[in-house]
C-alpha positions as CSV (number, residue, x, y, z in Angstrom):
1,M,-6.7,19.8,61.7
2,P,-5.8,20.5,57.9
3,P,-4.9,17.5,55.7
4,L,-1.3,16.4,55.5
5,L,-1.2,15.8,51.8
6,T,-3.4,17.1,48.9
7,I,-3.0,16.2,45.6
8,D,-4.2,18.5,43.0
9,E,-6.7,17.1,40.5
10,P,-5.3,16.0,36.8
11,A,-5.8,18.8,34.3
12,P,-8.3,17.8,32.0
13,P,-7.1,16.3,28.8
14,P,-6.4,19.1,26.2
15,A,-9.1,19.8,23.5
16,R,-8.9,18.1,20.1
17,P,-6.6,20.1,18.2
18,R,-8.5,22.0,15.3
19,P,-7.6,21.2,11.6
20,Q,-4.9,23.1,10.5
21,W,-3.8,23.6,6.6
22,R,-0.2,23.5,7.9
23,A,-0.7,20.1,9.3
24,F,-2.7,18.9,6.1
25,T,0.2,19.8,3.8
26,E,2.9,18.8,6.2
27,M,3.8,15.4,4.4
28,G,2.7,14.1,0.9
29,F,0.8,11.1,2.6
30,R,-1.6,13.4,4.1
31,P,-3.6,14.6,1.1
32,L,-2.7,12.1,-1.4
33,Y,-3.7,9.0,0.6
34,L,-7.1,10.8,1.2
35,A,-7.4,11.9,-2.4
36,G,-6.4,8.5,-3.9
37,C,-8.6,6.4,-1.7
38,F,-11.7,9.0,-2.0
39,W,-11.0,8.9,-6.0
40,A,-10.9,5.0,-5.7
41,L,-14.2,4.9,-4.1
42,I,-16.0,7.5,-6.5
43,S,-14.2,6.0,-9.7
44,V,-15.6,2.4,-9.2
45,W,-18.9,3.5,-8.0
46,L,-19.3,5.6,-11.4
47,W,-17.7,2.7,-13.5
48,V,-20.4,0.1,-11.8
49,H,-23.6,2.2,-11.3
50,A,-23.3,5.3,-13.4
51,P,-20.9,4.6,-16.6
52,A,-23.2,7.3,-18.6
53,R,-21.7,10.2,-16.3
54,I,-18.2,9.2,-18.1
55,T,-18.2,11.4,-20.9
56,G,-14.8,12.5,-21.8
57,V,-12.8,11.6,-24.5
58,L,-11.0,9.1,-22.3
59,G,-14.4,6.9,-21.8
60,G,-15.5,3.5,-21.0
61,M,-13.1,1.0,-20.3
62,F,-10.2,2.9,-21.2
63,W,-11.2,5.6,-18.4
64,H,-11.6,2.8,-15.7
65,A,-8.4,1.3,-16.3
66,H,-6.6,4.6,-16.5
67,E,-8.0,5.8,-13.3
68,M,-7.6,2.8,-11.6
69,L,-3.8,2.6,-12.3
70,W,-2.7,6.3,-12.6
71,G,-5.6,7.9,-10.5
72,F,-5.5,5.5,-7.6
73,V,-2.6,3.3,-7.4
74,A,0.0,5.5,-8.7
75,T,-1.3,8.5,-6.8
76,I,-0.8,6.5,-3.4
77,A,2.6,5.5,-4.6
78,V,3.6,9.3,-5.0
79,G,2.4,10.1,-1.6
80,F,4.3,7.2,0.1
81,L,7.6,8.1,-1.8
82,L,7.3,11.8,-1.1
83,T,6.9,10.6,2.7
84,A,9.5,7.7,2.6
85,G,11.7,10.3,0.7
86,A,11.9,12.7,3.8
87,N,12.8,9.6,6.0
88,W,15.3,8.6,3.6
89,T,17.2,11.8,3.1
90,G,16.2,13.9,6.1
91,K,14.8,16.5,3.7
92,N,11.2,16.6,3.0
93,P,10.7,16.7,-1.0
94,L,7.4,18.6,-0.9
95,R,5.3,20.6,1.7
96,G,2.9,23.5,2.2
97,N,1.6,25.4,-1.0
98,A,4.1,23.5,-3.1
99,L,2.2,20.1,-2.1
100,A,-1.0,21.8,-2.6
101,V,-0.2,22.8,-6.1
102,L,0.7,19.2,-6.8
103,C,-2.5,18.1,-5.2
104,L,-4.6,20.8,-7.6
105,L,-2.6,19.5,-10.7
106,W,-4.2,15.8,-9.6
107,I,-7.7,17.4,-8.9
108,V,-7.8,19.3,-12.3
109,A,-6.8,16.0,-14.2
110,R,-9.5,13.9,-12.5
111,A,-12.0,16.5,-13.3
112,A,-11.2,17.3,-16.9
113,Y,-10.8,13.5,-17.9
114,L,-14.6,13.5,-17.1
115,T,-15.5,16.5,-19.0
116,P,-16.4,16.2,-23.0
117,G,-14.3,17.5,-25.6
118,R,-10.6,17.2,-26.8
119,P,-9.7,20.6,-25.2
120,A,-10.7,19.2,-21.7
121,F,-8.7,15.7,-22.3
122,L,-5.7,18.0,-23.3
123,V,-5.9,20.1,-20.1
124,A,-6.5,16.9,-18.2
125,V,-3.1,15.3,-20.0
126,A,-0.9,18.4,-19.2
127,A,-2.2,18.3,-15.5
128,D,-1.6,14.8,-15.4
129,L,2.0,14.7,-16.6
130,G,2.8,17.8,-14.6
131,F,1.4,15.8,-11.7
132,F,4.1,12.9,-12.0
133,L,6.9,15.1,-13.3
134,W,6.7,17.3,-10.3
135,G,6.6,14.6,-7.9
136,A,9.6,12.7,-9.7
137,A,11.6,15.9,-9.7
138,A,11.1,16.8,-6.0
139,L,12.0,13.3,-4.9
140,G,14.8,13.5,-7.4
141,R,15.9,16.6,-6.0
142,A,15.9,15.7,-2.4
143,V,17.7,12.4,-3.1
144,W,20.4,14.2,-5.1
145,I,21.2,17.0,-2.8
146,T,21.5,14.4,-0.1
147,R,23.8,12.1,-2.3
148,N,21.1,9.3,-1.1
149,Q,22.8,6.7,-3.4
150,R,20.5,3.9,-2.5
151,N,17.3,5.4,-3.8
152,Y,19.0,7.2,-7.1
153,G,16.6,4.7,-9.1
154,V,13.4,5.4,-7.2
155,P,12.5,8.7,-9.1
156,F,13.3,7.3,-12.3
157,L,10.7,4.6,-11.7
158,M,8.4,7.5,-10.8
159,L,9.2,9.1,-14.1
160,G,8.7,5.8,-15.8
161,L,5.0,5.7,-14.4
162,G,4.5,9.2,-15.8
163,A,5.9,8.0,-19.1
164,T,3.9,5.2,-19.5
165,N,1.0,7.1,-18.8
166,G,1.7,9.6,-21.3
167,L,2.1,6.7,-23.7
168,Y,-1.2,5.2,-23.0
169,L,-3.1,8.5,-23.3
170,W,-1.2,9.4,-26.8
171,A,-2.6,6.0,-28.0
172,V,-6.2,6.6,-26.5
173,Y,-5.9,10.1,-28.7
174,Q,-4.7,8.1,-31.6
175,G,-7.5,5.4,-31.5
176,D,-4.8,2.8,-31.4
177,Y,-6.3,0.0,-29.3
178,L,-3.3,-2.6,-29.6
179,A,-0.7,0.2,-28.5
180,L,-2.9,1.4,-25.6
181,M,-3.1,-2.2,-24.5
182,R,0.7,-2.4,-24.5
183,Y,1.4,0.5,-22.6
184,F,-1.3,-0.1,-20.2
185,N,0.5,-3.1,-19.3
186,A,3.8,-1.6,-19.2
187,G,2.7,1.0,-16.7
188,L,1.2,-1.9,-14.8
189,L,4.4,-3.5,-14.7
190,C,6.3,-0.4,-13.8
191,M,4.0,0.0,-10.7
192,A,4.6,-3.6,-10.1
193,V,8.4,-3.1,-9.9
194,L,8.0,0.0,-7.8
195,T,5.7,-1.8,-5.5
196,L,8.1,-5.0,-5.0
197,L,10.9,-2.5,-4.3
198,I,9.1,-0.8,-1.8
199,A,7.5,-3.5,-0.2
200,R,10.4,-5.9,0.1
201,R,12.1,-2.7,2.3
202,V,9.2,-2.0,4.7
203,I,7.4,-5.6,5.2
204,P,10.2,-7.4,6.9
205,F,11.0,-4.2,8.8
206,F,7.5,-4.0,10.0
207,A,7.2,-7.5,10.7
208,K,10.3,-7.7,12.9
209,R,9.1,-4.7,15.0
210,G,5.3,-6.0,15.1
211,V,6.1,-9.8,16.2
212,P,8.7,-9.9,19.0
213,G,11.4,-12.4,18.1
214,L,10.9,-12.8,14.6
215,E,13.9,-13.1,12.5
216,I,13.3,-12.9,8.6
217,P,15.7,-12.4,5.7
218,P,15.7,-9.1,3.9
219,H,16.5,-10.8,0.6
220,T,18.8,-7.8,-0.5
221,R,20.3,-10.0,-3.5
222,S,17.2,-11.5,-4.5
223,G,15.4,-8.0,-4.4
224,H,18.4,-6.9,-7.0
225,W,17.5,-9.9,-9.3
226,Q,13.6,-9.2,-9.2
227,L,14.2,-5.4,-9.9
228,G,16.3,-6.2,-12.8
229,A,13.8,-8.9,-14.2
230,G,11.1,-6.3,-13.7
231,V,13.0,-3.8,-15.8
232,I,13.8,-6.4,-18.5
233,A,10.2,-7.4,-18.6
234,I,9.0,-3.6,-19.1
235,A,11.5,-3.0,-21.9
236,C,10.7,-6.2,-23.7
237,L,7.1,-5.6,-23.6
238,L,7.4,-2.0,-25.0
239,A,9.9,-3.4,-27.7
240,G,7.3,-5.9,-28.8
241,Q,8.9,-9.2,-27.2
242,P,6.1,-10.6,-25.2
243,R,7.7,-14.1,-24.9
244,I,11.0,-12.7,-23.3
245,A,8.8,-10.3,-21.4
246,A,7.0,-13.3,-20.3
247,L,10.0,-15.2,-18.8
248,A,11.2,-12.3,-17.2
249,L,7.8,-11.7,-15.6
250,A,7.6,-15.3,-14.4
251,A,11.3,-14.6,-12.8
252,T,9.9,-11.9,-10.8
253,G,6.8,-13.4,-9.6
254,V,8.7,-16.7,-8.5
255,I,11.1,-14.2,-6.7
256,A,8.3,-12.5,-5.1
257,L,6.6,-15.7,-3.7
258,T,9.8,-16.9,-2.4
259,Q,10.4,-13.9,-0.5
260,W,6.8,-14.0,0.6
261,V,7.5,-17.9,2.1
262,A,10.7,-16.9,3.8
263,W,8.9,-13.9,5.6
264,K,7.1,-16.5,7.6
265,P,3.6,-15.6,6.8
266,W,2.0,-17.6,9.6
267,A,4.0,-15.7,12.4
268,V,2.0,-12.5,11.6
269,R,-1.3,-14.2,11.5
270,R,-2.5,-12.4,14.7
271,V,-1.5,-9.0,13.4
272,P,-3.8,-7.4,11.2
273,L,-1.3,-4.6,10.4
274,L,0.9,-7.2,8.9
275,W,-1.4,-10.0,7.7
276,I,-3.0,-7.3,5.2
277,L,0.4,-6.6,4.0
278,Y,1.4,-10.1,3.4
279,A,-1.9,-10.8,1.5
280,G,-1.2,-8.1,-0.8
281,Y,2.3,-9.1,-1.4
282,G,1.4,-12.7,-2.0
283,S,-1.4,-11.9,-4.5
284,L,1.0,-9.5,-6.4
285,G,3.3,-12.4,-6.8
286,V,0.5,-14.7,-7.9
287,G,-0.5,-11.9,-10.2
288,L,2.8,-11.7,-12.0
289,L,2.6,-15.3,-12.8
290,V,-0.9,-14.8,-14.2
291,G,0.7,-11.9,-16.6
292,A,3.5,-14.0,-17.4
293,A,1.0,-17.0,-18.7
294,Q,-1.0,-14.4,-20.6
295,L,2.2,-13.0,-22.6
296,G,3.4,-16.4,-23.0
297,G,0.3,-17.2,-25.4
298,Y,-1.7,-19.4,-22.6
299,I,-5.6,-19.0,-23.1
300,I,-6.3,-16.6,-20.3
301,R,-9.1,-13.9,-20.4
302,P,-7.3,-10.4,-21.0
303,A,-8.7,-8.9,-17.8
304,W,-7.2,-11.6,-15.5
305,P,-3.8,-10.3,-15.0
306,A,-4.8,-6.6,-14.3
307,H,-7.2,-7.8,-11.8
308,V,-5.3,-10.3,-10.0
309,I,-2.5,-7.4,-10.0
310,G,-4.4,-4.4,-9.4
311,V,-7.0,-5.6,-7.1
312,A,-6.2,-8.7,-5.1
313,G,-2.5,-7.3,-5.2
314,F,-2.1,-3.4,-5.4
315,S,-5.2,-2.6,-3.7
316,V,-5.1,-4.9,-0.8
317,L,-1.5,-3.8,-0.3
318,I,-2.2,-0.3,-0.3
319,L,-5.0,-0.5,2.2
320,G,-2.4,-2.0,4.7
321,M,0.3,0.5,3.8
322,V,-1.9,3.7,4.0
323,T,-3.1,2.5,7.5
324,R,0.3,1.4,8.8
325,T,2.3,4.2,7.5
326,A,-0.3,6.9,8.3
327,L,-0.7,5.6,11.9
328,G,3.2,5.8,12.4
329,H,3.4,9.2,10.6
330,L,0.6,10.7,12.8
331,G,2.1,9.5,16.0
332,R,-0.7,7.2,16.6
333,P,-0.3,3.8,18.3
334,L,0.5,0.9,16.0
335,K,-2.9,-1.1,16.5
336,T,-6.0,-1.6,14.6
337,D,-9.6,-1.1,15.7
338,R,-12.5,-2.9,14.3
339,S,-13.0,-0.7,11.6
340,M,-10.0,-1.1,10.4
341,V,-9.8,-4.9,10.3
342,L,-13.6,-4.6,8.7
343,S,-12.1,-2.5,6.0
344,Y,-9.4,-5.1,5.5
345,A,-12.0,-7.7,5.3
346,L,-14.0,-6.0,2.7
347,M,-11.4,-5.2,0.6
348,I,-10.1,-8.8,0.2
349,L,-13.8,-9.8,-0.3
350,A,-14.2,-7.2,-2.9
351,A,-11.0,-8.9,-4.5
352,V,-12.4,-12.3,-4.4
353,L,-15.9,-11.2,-5.6
354,R,-14.0,-9.1,-8.6
355,L,-12.1,-12.2,-9.9
356,A,-15.1,-14.7,-9.4
357,A,-17.2,-11.8,-11.7
358,L,-14.4,-12.6,-14.4
359,L,-15.6,-16.2,-14.7
360,P,-18.4,-16.9,-17.5
361,T,-21.2,-17.5,-15.3
362,A,-24.8,-16.2,-15.1
363,A,-23.7,-14.6,-11.8
364,T,-21.4,-12.1,-13.5
365,M,-23.3,-9.1,-13.0
366,G,-24.3,-9.8,-9.5
367,L,-20.6,-10.8,-8.2
368,L,-19.5,-7.3,-10.0
369,H,-22.0,-5.2,-8.0
370,A,-21.2,-7.1,-4.8
371,S,-17.5,-6.5,-5.1
372,A,-18.2,-2.8,-5.9
373,T,-20.2,-2.5,-2.8
374,A,-17.6,-4.3,-0.7
375,W,-14.9,-2.0,-2.3
376,V,-16.9,1.3,-1.4
377,L,-17.4,0.4,1.8
378,A,-13.8,-0.7,2.6
379,L,-12.6,2.8,1.6
380,A,-15.3,4.7,3.0
381,L,-14.3,3.1,6.5
382,Y,-10.7,4.1,5.8
383,L,-11.8,7.6,5.0
384,W,-14.1,7.9,7.9
385,R,-11.3,6.7,10.5
386,F,-8.4,8.5,9.1
387,F,-9.7,12.0,7.6
388,P,-9.9,13.4,11.0
389,M,-6.6,12.5,11.8
390,M,-5.0,13.7,8.4
391,I,-6.3,17.3,8.6
392,R,-5.0,17.6,12.0
393,P,-1.4,17.7,13.8
394,R,0.4,14.7,15.1
395,A,-1.2,13.1,18.3
396,D,2.1,13.4,20.1
397,A,2.7,17.1,18.8
398,A,1.7,18.5,22.3
399,K,1.6,16.2,25.1
400,P,-0.1,17.0,28.4
401,A,1.9,17.8,31.3
402,A,2.1,15.4,34.2
403,P,-0.4,15.9,37.1
404,V,1.1,18.1,39.9
405,M,1.5,16.9,43.2
406,R,1.9,19.3,46.0
407,V,2.9,18.4,49.6
408,M,1.5,21.0,52.3
409,S,3.1,21.9,55.3
410,V,1.7,20.5,58.8
411,K,0.6,22.7,61.2
412,R,1.5,21.5,64.8
413,T,-1.3,22.0,67.4
């Protein structure tokens, strides 16, 4: 007697899709997240373990400061904004070969800065400024065409990053150390204002989605005050008015910490994708207060604001953002695995050790090397986990068909 019912075996899972150039250049976050994180890993390793290989006109500490701010942090920001711009406007600002050319400019700049001689330096400057100008123009075009009024100011902030970069490089070329530090701090504040603007929008949204029942205020009005105070701080710093810049910067930091408390950080303690963002945002607020103290004339080592804002703030926040936004745009579950959580812990450890290395103790060099090791491992884990995803199509691009069930006819005997 034949069986009454047979069920076909489920089809085997589809083969892992192959890497695709089209997928890799689909959106800005794919190549620029990878490029920025890879360069952050390599540049810190060079700075700590092989500084003799930094032989370009932009050398030593000037190269390190420049590459951390404009080569790493700002690169991630451009990748995020080009991707977010597609969501804001419904129009992808850059994709395909146009995005590849943008990345090529970035690569040329990074390589040329390490090459000896002024001609190489000028090539690097042209490529670097072209990178920011092209990115801002592409984003601005998408925002303008779609009349996305809420984001009219964002391309100008990206242009501000490029402008402060150009001023910094001009000061290096002229050998003007005082102007160089002023332009670096202006670039740091421009990046901080842009980061606050982005984070204030996305962190409450992510938190309410990640913690059921969590209600937190968006702080839209305080965000406007925060943005205004930050712009005033940048303008006063460039105009040579550090005292007024200090007051505006202190107001920006206080607003950031007030927002952080109102966002109920304790409620997200069990969600790594959220607490890493909270840790970075809170540290950024503290860093702005440290920067205000320095501008106000208090005795603080010049390196403190840059490292509190840059390492404890930007870098911790970036690692959370490049994880959370990449998972979402790659069609992956919004969950962390052990490697991701370990990378978060290592990045926070790197920040703590780097700040400890600024203290005048005999352990400074040991702490610096330990911080660099934790930093390299954190970013290496991110690249190891996300590189295979970034070069392939979205995980949900082609779902397998459901198993087929077939009922057989019954033969009576």
